[in-house]
C-alpha positions in Angstrom: -15.0 -8.3 -2.7 -12.7 -6.3 -0.5 -10.6 -4.7 -3.3 -11.0 -3.5 -6.8 -8.7 -2.3 -9.6 -9.2 1.2 -11.1 -8.8 1.9 -14.8 -5.2 3.0 -14.2 -4.6 -0.5 -12.6 -4.2 1.0 -9.1 -6.0 -1.0 -6.4 -8.5 0.3 -3.9 -9.2 -1.7 -0.7 -12.2 -1.6 1.5 -12.0 -0.2 5.0 -12.5 -3.4 7.0 -13.9 -1.6 10.0 -16.3 0.6 8.0 -16.7 -0.7 4.5 -18.4 1.4 1.8 -21.0 -1.1 0.6 -21.7 1.1 -2.4 -18.2 0.6 -3.6 -17.8 -3.0 -2.3 -21.3 -4.4 -2.6 -20.0 -8.0 -2.2 -18.0 -7.2 1.0 -20.3 -9.4 3.2 -19.5 -12.5 1.1 -15.7 -12.3 1.8 -14.3 -15.0 4.0 -12.0 -13.8 6.8 -9.1 -15.8 8.3 -8.3 -14.5 11.7 -5.4 -15.4 14.0 -3.6 -14.0 17.0 0.2 -14.3 16.8 2.2 -14.8 20.0 5.8 -13.9 20.6 8.0 -15.6 18.0 5.1 -16.6 15.7 5.3 -16.0 12.0 2.5 -15.7 9.4 3.0 -16.2 5.7 0.6 -14.3 3.4 0.7 -15.5 -0.2 1.4 -13.1 -3.0 -1.5 -10.8 -4.0 -3.6 -11.8 -1.0 -5.2 -8.7 0.5 -4.7 -8.6 4.3 -5.3 -6.5 7.3 -3.1 -6.4 10.4 -4.0 -4.9 13.8 -1.5 -4.9 16.6 -3.2 -5.7 20.0 -0.1 -4.7 22.0 3.0 -2.7 21.3 4.8 -4.7 18.6 7.6 -4.8 16.1 6.6 -6.2 12.7 8.9 -7.1 9.8 7.6 -7.4 6.2 9.5 -8.8 3.2 8.4 -8.9 -0.4 10.2 -11.7 -2.1 10.7 -11.2 -5.9 11.7 -14.0 -8.2 11.1 -14.9 -11.9 7.6 -16.1 -11.1 6.3 -12.9 -9.4 8.7 -10.3 -10.8 6.1 -8.3 -12.5 3.8 -8.3 -9.5 6.5 -7.1 -7.0 9.2 -5.1 -8.7 7.3 -3.4 -11.6 4.7 -1.7 -9.3 7.6 -0.7 -6.9 9.6 0.7 -9.8 6.5 2.8 -10.9 6.1 4.1 -7.3 9.8 5.1 -7.3 9.4 7.0 -10.6 6.4 8.8 -9.3 8.3 9.7 -6.1 11.3 10.9 -8.2 9.0 13.1 -10.3 7.3 14.5 -7.2 10.6 15.4 -5.5 11.8 17.1 -8.7 8.6 19.2 -8.7 9.1 20.1 -5.1 12.7 21.1 -5.8 11.6 23.4 -8.7 8.9 25.0 -6.5 11.5 25.7 -3.8 13.8 27.3 -6.4 10.9 29.4 -7.8 9.9 30.6 -4.3 13.5 31.4 -3.5 13.9 33.4 -6.7 10.8 35.3 -5.9 12.2 36.1 -2.4 9.6 34.0 -0.6 10.3 31.3 2.0 8.8 27.9 1.4 8.6 25.8 4.5 
């Protein structure tokens, strides 16, 4: 209703302030749970629950993803894939810098 999986298993989430109803036609049927946290409050969001947070005042927020045997593939496997994509991107950037340097050009 507010998110969908692409063929490559990546997830796309609706913009809750301006949802694309062509992409998320059932958006209006989603049930929202809304709360305002006060100083010292904590909220627990279960694994795999889509959520949206908006800070009403200057705030500090801490997030922790807990990985154990039960949710290992849902937490660490996607994170590992993200790290590998980042590593490949950084390797490409490094090669491009080398190529520009070899050509006598400055890459900012």
